[in-house]
LOMI-328376 format. One record per residue (C-alpha): residue in one letter; y, x, z; residue number from 1. Coordinates in nm, 3 decimals, always signed. Example, Ala and Ser with C-alpha at 12.3 -4.5 7.8 and 13.67 -1.06 7.14 Angstrom:
REM LOMI-328376
+------+---------+---------+---------+-----+
| code |      py |      px |      pz | pos |
+------+---------+---------+---------+-----+
|    A |  -0.450 |  +1.230 |  +0.780 |   1 |
|    S |  -0.106 |  +1.367 |  +0.714 |   2 |
+------+---------+---------+---------+-----+
END
This chain:
REM LOMI-328376
+------+---------+---------+---------+-----+
| code |      py |      px |      pz | pos |
+------+---------+---------+---------+-----+
|    M |  +0.000 |  +0.000 |  +0.000 |   1 |
|    T |  +0.249 |  +0.272 |  +0.092 |   2 |
|    A |  +0.180 |  +0.460 |  -0.233 |   3 |
|    L |  +0.275 |  +0.152 |  -0.435 |   4 |
|    A |  +0.581 |  +0.091 |  -0.216 |   5 |
|    A |  +0.688 |  +0.455 |  -0.253 |   6 |
|    A |  +0.658 |  +0.425 |  -0.631 |   7 |
|    V |  +0.877 |  +0.114 |  -0.617 |   8 |
|    G |  +1.133 |  +0.308 |  -0.414 |   9 |
|    V |  +1.159 |  +0.586 |  -0.672 |  10 |
|    G |  +1.179 |  +0.324 |  -0.945 |  11 |
|    L |  +1.470 |  +0.156 |  -0.766 |  12 |
|    D |  +1.656 |  +0.485 |  -0.745 |  13 |
|    E |  +1.600 |  +0.549 |  -1.115 |  14 |
|    L |  +1.735 |  +0.204 |  -1.203 |  15 |
|    I |  +2.018 |  +0.162 |  -0.951 |  16 |
|    G |  +2.113 |  +0.507 |  -0.828 |  17 |
|    E |  +2.303 |  +0.595 |  -0.514 |  18 |
|    P |  +2.507 |  +0.367 |  -0.288 |  19 |
|    P |  +2.877 |  +0.461 |  -0.249 |  20 |
|    Y |  +2.899 |  +0.804 |  -0.087 |  21 |
|    P |  +3.087 |  +0.712 |  +0.236 |  22 |
|    R |  +2.817 |  +0.456 |  +0.317 |  23 |
|    H |  +2.516 |  +0.662 |  +0.212 |  24 |
|    P |  +2.272 |  +0.706 |  +0.503 |  25 |
|    V |  +2.201 |  +1.068 |  +0.406 |  26 |
|    A |  +2.574 |  +1.147 |  +0.415 |  27 |
|    L |  +2.604 |  +0.980 |  +0.755 |  28 |
|    F |  +2.307 |  +1.180 |  +0.880 |  29 |
|    G |  +2.465 |  +1.501 |  +0.756 |  30 |
|    S |  +2.797 |  +1.433 |  +0.927 |  31 |
|    T |  +2.615 |  +1.339 |  +1.248 |  32 |
|    M |  +2.412 |  +1.658 |  +1.248 |  33 |
|    A |  +2.724 |  +1.865 |  +1.179 |  34 |
|    R |  +2.864 |  +1.731 |  +1.507 |  35 |
|    V |  +2.531 |  +1.792 |  +1.683 |  36 |
|    E |  +2.541 |  +2.152 |  +1.562 |  37 |
|    Q |  +2.859 |  +2.206 |  +1.762 |  38 |
|    L |  +2.651 |  +2.137 |  +2.074 |  39 |
|    T |  +2.323 |  +2.303 |  +1.980 |  40 |
|    Y |  +2.436 |  +2.617 |  +1.798 |  41 |
|    A |  +2.337 |  +2.955 |  +1.933 |  42 |
|    D |  +2.235 |  +3.266 |  +1.746 |  43 |
|    Q |  +1.870 |  +3.207 |  +1.836 |  44 |
|    R |  +1.561 |  +3.066 |  +1.666 |  45 |
|    L |  +1.490 |  +2.844 |  +1.965 |  46 |
|    A |  +1.832 |  +2.677 |  +1.936 |  47 |
|    G |  +1.766 |  +2.615 |  +1.570 |  48 |
|    A |  +1.428 |  +2.460 |  +1.648 |  49 |
|    V |  +1.595 |  +2.226 |  +1.897 |  50 |
|    H |  +1.852 |  +2.128 |  +1.635 |  51 |
|    L |  +1.574 |  +2.059 |  +1.384 |  52 |
|    S |  +1.382 |  +1.851 |  +1.638 |  53 |
|    I |  +1.686 |  +1.634 |  +1.709 |  54 |
|    G |  +1.743 |  +1.569 |  +1.339 |  55 |
|    V |  +1.380 |  +1.488 |  +1.264 |  56 |
|    G |  +1.361 |  +1.272 |  +1.574 |  57 |
|    L |  +1.657 |  +1.065 |  +1.455 |  58 |
|    A |  +1.492 |  +1.020 |  +1.114 |  59 |
|    L |  +1.156 |  +0.920 |  +1.260 |  60 |
|    G |  +1.327 |  +0.675 |  +1.492 |  61 |
|    A |  +1.511 |  +0.518 |  +1.198 |  62 |
|    G |  +1.181 |  +0.490 |  +1.013 |  63 |
|    G |  +1.022 |  +0.311 |  +1.307 |  64 |
|    I |  +1.312 |  +0.066 |  +1.333 |  65 |
|    A |  +1.299 |  -0.005 |  +0.959 |  66 |
|    T |  +0.926 |  -0.073 |  +0.979 |  67 |
|    R |  +0.970 |  -0.323 |  +1.261 |  68 |
|    L |  +1.254 |  -0.501 |  +1.082 |  69 |
|    L |  +1.120 |  -0.509 |  +0.726 |  70 |
|    G |  +0.748 |  -0.446 |  +0.747 |  71 |
|    R |  +0.580 |  -0.124 |  +0.634 |  72 |
|    G |  +0.580 |  -0.189 |  +0.260 |  73 |
|    A |  +0.942 |  -0.300 |  +0.224 |  74 |
|    A |  +1.061 |  -0.033 |  +0.465 |  75 |
|    T |  +0.879 |  +0.236 |  +0.267 |  76 |
|    A |  +1.032 |  +0.122 |  -0.062 |  77 |
|    A |  +1.379 |  +0.109 |  +0.095 |  78 |
|    A |  +1.346 |  +0.449 |  +0.264 |  79 |
|    V |  +1.221 |  +0.620 |  -0.052 |  80 |
|    A |  +1.498 |  +0.460 |  -0.258 |  81 |
|    V |  +1.756 |  +0.593 |  -0.010 |  82 |
|    C |  +1.602 |  +0.941 |  -0.002 |  83 |
|    A |  +1.544 |  +0.980 |  -0.376 |  84 |
|    A |  +1.830 |  +1.095 |  -0.598 |  85 |
|    G |  +1.692 |  +1.139 |  -0.948 |  86 |
|    R |  +1.954 |  +0.926 |  -1.122 |  87 |
|    M |  +2.243 |  +1.103 |  -0.948 |  88 |
|    L |  +2.086 |  +1.438 |  -1.038 |  89 |
|    D |  +2.081 |  +1.342 |  -1.406 |  90 |
|    T |  +2.441 |  +1.217 |  -1.392 |  91 |
|    E |  +2.570 |  +1.544 |  -1.249 |  92 |
|    A |  +2.365 |  +1.763 |  -1.483 |  93 |
|    L |  +2.480 |  +1.573 |  -1.792 |  94 |
|    A |  +2.841 |  +1.578 |  -1.671 |  95 |
|    V |  +2.831 |  +1.959 |  -1.664 |  96 |
|    R |  +2.670 |  +1.957 |  -2.009 |  97 |
|    D |  +2.950 |  +1.740 |  -2.148 |  98 |
|    L |  +3.218 |  +1.968 |  -2.003 |  99 |
|    L |  +3.050 |  +2.271 |  -2.159 | 100 |
|    R |  +3.026 |  +2.097 |  -2.496 | 101 |
|    A |  +3.399 |  +2.024 |  -2.476 | 102 |
|    G |  +3.471 |  +2.390 |  -2.402 | 103 |
|    Q |  +3.602 |  +2.308 |  -2.054 | 104 |
|    L |  +3.449 |  +2.607 |  -1.878 | 105 |
|    P |  +3.670 |  +2.606 |  -1.562 | 106 |
|    E |  +3.600 |  +2.236 |  -1.508 | 107 |
|    A |  +3.227 |  +2.294 |  -1.559 | 108 |
|    R |  +3.232 |  +2.572 |  -1.298 | 109 |
|    V |  +3.378 |  +2.327 |  -1.047 | 110 |
|    R |  +3.153 |  +2.033 |  -1.136 | 111 |
|    V |  +2.832 |  +2.238 |  -1.109 | 112 |
|    R |  +2.905 |  +2.294 |  -0.739 | 113 |
|    S |  +2.769 |  +1.945 |  -0.678 | 114 |
|    L |  +2.430 |  +2.082 |  -0.784 | 115 |
|    V |  +2.414 |  +2.443 |  -0.660 | 116 |
|    G |  +2.528 |  +2.648 |  -0.364 | 117 |
|    R |  +2.581 |  +2.976 |  -0.550 | 118 |
|    D |  +2.926 |  +3.108 |  -0.637 | 119 |
|    T |  +3.021 |  +2.964 |  -0.975 | 120 |
|    G |  +3.377 |  +3.089 |  -1.034 | 121 |
|    H |  +3.265 |  +3.379 |  -1.253 | 122 |
|    L |  +2.979 |  +3.212 |  -1.444 | 123 |
|    G |  +2.974 |  +3.193 |  -1.822 | 124 |
|    T |  +2.813 |  +2.921 |  -2.032 | 125 |
|    E |  +2.459 |  +3.064 |  -2.025 | 126 |
|    E |  +2.469 |  +3.115 |  -1.649 | 127 |
|    L |  +2.603 |  +2.764 |  -1.594 | 128 |
|    C |  +2.323 |  +2.623 |  -1.810 | 129 |
|    R |  +2.072 |  +2.822 |  -1.605 | 130 |
|    A |  +2.223 |  +2.694 |  -1.281 | 131 |
|    V |  +2.199 |  +2.332 |  -1.395 | 132 |
|    I |  +1.840 |  +2.361 |  -1.519 | 133 |
|    E |  +1.727 |  +2.538 |  -1.202 | 134 |
|    S |  +1.889 |  +2.262 |  -0.996 | 135 |
|    V |  +1.721 |  +1.991 |  -1.203 | 136 |
|    A |  +1.386 |  +2.164 |  -1.148 | 137 |
|    E |  +1.427 |  +2.217 |  -0.774 | 138 |
|    N |  +1.566 |  +1.871 |  -0.717 | 139 |
|    L |  +1.274 |  +1.716 |  -0.901 | 140 |
|    V |  +1.085 |  +1.839 |  -0.595 | 141 |
|    D |  +1.342 |  +1.779 |  -0.320 | 142 |
|    A |  +1.493 |  +1.452 |  -0.442 | 143 |
|    V |  +1.209 |  +1.281 |  -0.629 | 144 |
|    V |  +0.855 |  +1.407 |  -0.575 | 145 |
|    A |  +0.883 |  +1.485 |  -0.204 | 146 |
|    P |  +1.020 |  +1.139 |  -0.110 | 147 |
|    L |  +0.745 |  +0.985 |  -0.323 | 148 |
|    W |  +0.474 |  +1.203 |  -0.164 | 149 |
|    W |  +0.586 |  +1.166 |  +0.197 | 150 |
|    G |  +0.659 |  +0.795 |  +0.156 | 151 |
|    A |  +0.312 |  +0.739 |  +0.012 | 152 |
|    L |  +0.151 |  +0.951 |  +0.283 | 153 |
|    A |  +0.342 |  +0.842 |  +0.593 | 154 |
|    G |  +0.559 |  +0.543 |  +0.504 | 155 |
|    P |  +0.930 |  +0.524 |  +0.588 | 156 |
|    A |  +0.903 |  +0.780 |  +0.867 | 157 |
|    G |  +0.756 |  +1.028 |  +0.619 | 158 |
|    A |  +1.028 |  +0.979 |  +0.359 | 159 |
|    L |  +1.312 |  +0.987 |  +0.612 | 160 |
|    G |  +1.162 |  +1.277 |  +0.803 | 161 |
|    H |  +1.142 |  +1.484 |  +0.485 | 162 |
|    R |  +1.499 |  +1.398 |  +0.392 | 163 |
|    A |  +1.613 |  +1.506 |  +0.738 | 164 |
|    V |  +1.442 |  +1.844 |  +0.701 | 165 |
|    N |  +1.573 |  +1.893 |  +0.348 | 166 |
|    T |  +1.929 |  +1.796 |  +0.441 | 167 |
|    L |  +1.928 |  +2.025 |  +0.743 | 168 |
|    D |  +1.793 |  +2.308 |  +0.527 | 169 |
|    A |  +2.090 |  +2.264 |  +0.292 | 170 |
|    M |  +2.322 |  +2.278 |  +0.594 | 171 |
|    V |  +2.178 |  +2.560 |  +0.806 | 172 |
|    G |  +1.884 |  +2.714 |  +0.620 | 173 |
|    H |  +2.083 |  +3.010 |  +0.489 | 174 |
|    R |  +2.027 |  +3.385 |  +0.513 | 175 |
|    N |  +2.383 |  +3.466 |  +0.620 | 176 |
|    E |  +2.495 |  +3.606 |  +0.953 | 177 |
|    R |  +2.557 |  +3.271 |  +1.121 | 178 |
|    Y |  +2.233 |  +3.099 |  +1.023 | 179 |
|    R |  +1.978 |  +3.379 |  +0.980 | 180 |
|    R |  +1.821 |  +3.297 |  +1.318 | 181 |
|    F |  +1.954 |  +2.946 |  +1.388 | 182 |
|    G |  +1.836 |  +2.817 |  +1.049 | 183 |
|    W |  +1.498 |  +2.992 |  +1.054 | 184 |
|    A |  +1.293 |  +2.696 |  +1.185 | 185 |
|    T |  +1.457 |  +2.454 |  +0.942 | 186 |
|    A |  +1.399 |  +2.681 |  +0.643 | 187 |
|    R |  +1.031 |  +2.725 |  +0.733 | 188 |
|    A |  +0.992 |  +2.349 |  +0.788 | 189 |
|    D |  +1.145 |  +2.282 |  +0.447 | 190 |
|    D |  +0.906 |  +2.529 |  +0.283 | 191 |
|    L |  +0.612 |  +2.351 |  +0.445 | 192 |
|    A |  +0.736 |  +1.999 |  +0.367 | 193 |
|    N |  +0.783 |  +2.080 |  -0.002 | 194 |
|    Y |  +0.468 |  +2.286 |  -0.055 | 195 |
|    V |  +0.254 |  +2.005 |  -0.199 | 196 |
|    P |  +0.540 |  +1.822 |  -0.377 | 197 |
|    A |  +0.640 |  +2.141 |  -0.563 | 198 |
|    R |  +0.291 |  +2.184 |  -0.699 | 199 |
|    L |  +0.264 |  +1.817 |  -0.791 | 200 |
|    A |  +0.595 |  +1.850 |  -0.976 | 201 |
|    A |  +0.471 |  +2.157 |  -1.167 | 202 |
|    L |  +0.148 |  +1.974 |  -1.251 | 203 |
|    A |  +0.344 |  +1.675 |  -1.381 | 204 |
|    V |  +0.562 |  +1.905 |  -1.594 | 205 |
|    A |  +0.246 |  +2.052 |  -1.747 | 206 |
|    V |  +0.078 |  +1.713 |  -1.801 | 207 |
|    V |  +0.375 |  +1.560 |  -1.985 | 208 |
|    N |  +0.385 |  +1.868 |  -2.211 | 209 |
|    P |  +0.021 |  +1.889 |  -2.323 | 210 |
|    G |  +0.106 |  +2.130 |  -2.604 | 211 |
|    R |  +0.241 |  +2.379 |  -2.349 | 212 |
|    L |  -0.003 |  +2.309 |  -2.066 | 213 |
|    G |  -0.166 |  +2.651 |  -2.093 | 214 |
|    R |  +0.170 |  +2.826 |  -2.110 | 215 |
|    V |  +0.299 |  +2.642 |  -1.802 | 216 |
|    H |  -0.014 |  +2.738 |  -1.609 | 217 |
|    R |  +0.013 |  +3.101 |  -1.717 | 218 |
|    V |  +0.384 |  +3.140 |  -1.642 | 219 |
|    V |  +0.356 |  +2.972 |  -1.302 | 220 |
|    R |  +0.068 |  +3.200 |  -1.202 | 221 |
|    R |  +0.249 |  +3.510 |  -1.327 | 222 |
|    D |  +0.612 |  +3.447 |  -1.231 | 223 |
|    A |  +0.636 |  +3.201 |  -0.940 | 224 |
|    A |  +0.589 |  +3.467 |  -0.673 | 225 |
|    R |  +0.892 |  +3.660 |  -0.805 | 226 |
|    H |  +1.118 |  +3.386 |  -0.667 | 227 |
|    P |  +1.217 |  +3.412 |  -0.298 | 228 |
|    S |  +1.122 |  +3.047 |  -0.240 | 229 |
|    P |  +0.748 |  +2.967 |  -0.228 | 230 |
|    N |  +0.826 |  +2.629 |  -0.384 | 231 |
|    G |  +1.132 |  +2.687 |  -0.601 | 232 |
|    G |  +0.950 |  +2.955 |  -0.796 | 233 |
|    V |  +0.663 |  +2.723 |  -0.881 | 234 |
|    V |  +0.870 |  +2.441 |  -1.027 | 235 |
|    E |  +1.132 |  +2.664 |  -1.191 | 236 |
|    A |  +0.859 |  +2.866 |  -1.362 | 237 |
|    A |  +0.702 |  +2.542 |  -1.484 | 238 |
|    F |  +1.036 |  +2.426 |  -1.629 | 239 |
|    A |  +1.099 |  +2.765 |  -1.790 | 240 |
|    A |  +0.760 |  +2.756 |  -1.963 | 241 |
|    A |  +0.788 |  +2.392 |  -2.070 | 242 |
|    L |  +1.139 |  +2.440 |  -2.211 | 243 |
|    G |  +1.071 |  +2.781 |  -2.362 | 244 |
|    V |  +1.359 |  +2.950 |  -2.178 | 245 |
|    T |  +1.404 |  +3.220 |  -1.916 | 246 |
|    L |  +1.530 |  +3.123 |  -1.572 | 247 |
|    G |  +1.593 |  +3.328 |  -1.259 | 248 |
|    G |  +1.811 |  +3.633 |  -1.215 | 249 |
|    A |  +2.081 |  +3.726 |  -0.966 | 250 |
|    N |  +2.285 |  +3.463 |  -0.779 | 251 |
|    R |  +2.585 |  +3.538 |  -0.560 | 252 |
|    Y |  +2.635 |  +3.352 |  -0.231 | 253 |
|    G |  +2.957 |  +3.475 |  -0.074 | 254 |
|    D |  +2.902 |  +3.845 |  +0.000 | 255 |
|    T |  +2.528 |  +3.821 |  -0.062 | 256 |
|    V |  +2.350 |  +3.867 |  -0.395 | 257 |
|    E |  +2.005 |  +3.710 |  -0.416 | 258 |
|    H |  +1.764 |  +3.831 |  -0.683 | 259 |
|    R |  +1.530 |  +3.554 |  -0.800 | 260 |
|    G |  +1.316 |  +3.749 |  -1.043 | 261 |
|    T |  +1.262 |  +3.650 |  -1.405 | 262 |
|    L |  +1.078 |  +3.327 |  -1.482 | 263 |
|    G |  +0.952 |  +3.251 |  -1.834 | 264 |
|    D |  +0.938 |  +3.426 |  -2.170 | 265 |
|    G |  +1.209 |  +3.255 |  -2.376 | 266 |
|    G |  +1.574 |  +3.321 |  -2.437 | 267 |
|    A |  +1.868 |  +3.233 |  -2.217 | 268 |
|    P |  +1.915 |  +2.856 |  -2.180 | 269 |
|    C |  +2.181 |  +2.686 |  -2.388 | 270 |
|    I |  +2.376 |  +2.362 |  -2.352 | 271 |
|    D |  +2.115 |  +2.150 |  -2.532 | 272 |
|    D |  +1.850 |  +2.277 |  -2.290 | 273 |
|    I |  +2.026 |  +2.083 |  -2.014 | 274 |
|    T |  +1.951 |  +1.761 |  -2.203 | 275 |
|    R |  +1.590 |  +1.870 |  -2.251 | 276 |
|    A |  +1.558 |  +1.952 |  -1.880 | 277 |
|    V |  +1.685 |  +1.606 |  -1.781 | 278 |
|    H |  +1.439 |  +1.441 |  -2.020 | 279 |
|    L |  +1.160 |  +1.658 |  -1.879 | 280 |
|    R |  +1.255 |  +1.556 |  -1.526 | 281 |
|    R |  +1.242 |  +1.190 |  -1.624 | 282 |
|    R |  +0.903 |  +1.218 |  -1.796 | 283 |
|    A |  +0.751 |  +1.406 |  -1.502 | 284 |
|    T |  +0.891 |  +1.146 |  -1.262 | 285 |
|    L |  +0.750 |  +0.859 |  -1.469 | 286 |
|    A |  +0.406 |  +1.023 |  -1.474 | 287 |
|    L |  +0.399 |  +1.062 |  -1.097 | 288 |
|    V |  +0.540 |  +0.714 |  -1.029 | 289 |
|    L |  +0.279 |  +0.554 |  -1.253 | 290 |
|    T |  +0.004 |  +0.757 |  -1.083 | 291 |
|    A |  +0.122 |  +0.657 |  -0.734 | 292 |
|    A |  +0.157 |  +0.292 |  -0.836 | 293 |
|    T |  -0.190 |  +0.287 |  -0.989 | 294 |
|    L |  -0.350 |  +0.448 |  -0.685 | 295 |
|    G |  -0.160 |  +0.219 |  -0.452 | 296 |
|    A |  -0.252 |  -0.095 |  -0.646 | 297 |
|    A |  -0.617 |  +0.012 |  -0.665 | 298 |
|    S |  -0.625 |  +0.076 |  -0.291 | 299 |
|    T |  -0.470 |  -0.263 |  -0.220 | 300 |
|    Y |  -0.718 |  -0.436 |  -0.450 | 301 |
|    R |  -1.017 |  -0.267 |  -0.284 | 302 |
|    R |  -0.892 |  -0.355 |  +0.060 | 303 |
|    R |  -0.841 |  -0.723 |  -0.028 | 304 |
|    S |  -1.176 |  -0.753 |  -0.206 | 305 |
|    R |  -1.376 |  -0.645 |  +0.095 | 306 |
+------+---------+---------+---------+-----+
END
């Protein structure tokens, strides 16, 4: 039942998109946890673990309340719809594409900040295209497959709990001086929470590109470990192979330069590759939603026929 409800939730996000930002539950959670950080912060791993526990506890509590109010199925669909962000991801990616097509490079550098955390002020067209495609790949995991997976596995508490971990990772899971220790627990929790979803996303990318299935498998096996993220490398390598481009390289975050290895065998991505990446994201999402819906419907049918 929850698998079918989770599929419905992703479908709702694809059709309707995000609620207005000031009212979005994820935005409210983020602002709440920013205030909590003022009380919990210390340059220690233990303090970071406490901060993570508070955030996850709030999310699990919200999931329990939603279940009591709406029932498990409706609450799961609602929670997954709130946590998923595939439509918004496409909107932002295509907006950057349109700015690049119009030759508005400074505006594209600003707009892409809605997708990536790296410094963008110095990026040229190829690097901006790479940034967008890498974000589309990683957010296929974070903002689509993971809510679907955790919603199907653990209902509204699963979807909301994952979103709490992922949001906190974006806030404190950095390797800079302030968060190297405080954000350690959150970063490790995010790696664990996205481990299965990242591999499901890569599998979906391969399945919807049967002509490049072997190439996707080969590039993921060869290149994924070059990436500093155990999950980002998997899905970015899959996208690089499916699109026939090269991703990865050096990204600057303030005073820190992070080397992400080289993923894929093709040339540097171009503007049209952003469109292809968005279409790939949509096809992979559809494949996984249909699979979850089929499994959920079959499970419901078996249970009712007993």
